[in-house]
N, C-alpha and C positions, 0 to 999 in steps of 0.2 A: 487306528483298532479303538472298536466302541467298547466301551468299559460296561463290565456286566452290572446291571444294575439289581440287585437284592432286597426284597424287604427288610425294612428294620427290624419289624418283628422274628426275622428269621435269623437273624445276626445276636440276638440278644438271648438272656437264657429261655426266655419264655418260648421262642423257639424250637425250642429242644420237646417242652411238654406239645406242642401243638402236632411236630413229625411224631410224636409218641401215641398220643390219639390218633393220627391219621391210621399209622401204621394198626392198632388197637382194633379200631373199627373196620379193617381190611380181613384181620385174621379173622372175627365175629360173623363178617357178612359170610365167609369161605367158609365157617364152621356152619353156619347157618345154610349155606345152599347146597351143602354135603348132606344135611339130616333132612332137609324139605323134600329133596331130589332123589332120597334113597327109596329104593322100592317096598320094603319092610315097612318102612313108617307110613309110606301110604297106603298097603294094606292094613296097617293095623288103625287108619284113623278113615278110611271109606272102604268103598267096597261092599260086598253082600254081607259080609261078616264082621262090620268095621267097628271102631266104639262108637262113633256117635250113631250108629242102627241101634244097637245094644241101648243107649242111654236116652231113645227116642224112644224104646220099646219098654225100658221101665220107669219111665214119664208117665207112658197111657195107661200102664197097668195100674199105676200109683192114681193117679187120676181117677178111673175109670172103679176101679174096689175101695180108696181109699185106704191104703196098707201099703208096705214098701214090697218088692218082690219077693219073695223068699228062695234060694238056691236051686229046690227040689221042684220050682212050679212050670209048669208048660204054657209060656207066655204067650205063646201064638194059638193055641186051643184055646184060652182065658180070653184072649182078645177079640175070636171070631164065633164066639158063641152067642146066642140072644137069648136072654130074657123071656119068660111068658109068663112067670108066676112071682109070687114075694119071695120065690128062696133066692133072689141077688144076695152075692155074698157082702155086700157093703149093707144092707139090711138085717139080714137074717145070719146068724153063724150058726152052721150044724154041729160043730163041736161043742159048743157052749149050747146048744138049745135055748139061745136067747137073743134079742135084737143088739145090735149096737148102737142104738138109739135110747132114750129115756123118755118115760115121762111123770108125770106128778103121780104120787101116790092117791091122791083124792081127786075126783071130777073139779075141773072148773067151775065157778058159782055161775047161775045164768041170770 
């Protein structure tokens, strides 16, 4: 009868921690598999109204208008609007009736 060959690390106390780490890895991977394959998680992260779509629209709005998105702002209408005058929100603020940019008080010397 052949003698059972057990590796030396599994016969020592270090073998117990190796087994515990393997079991912990199995539990964590099964939890990750359960979460990532969940329908609610997939709907939250992707799709037509997912997390990354709202993040993309917020970044596009902030890049175009130079300010963060406010909750009452209609982002889709703002991003589809084509400006034909100086009334661009980044340049001219209608509420404060002034420009967001600044210039010198006196003209530059020639």
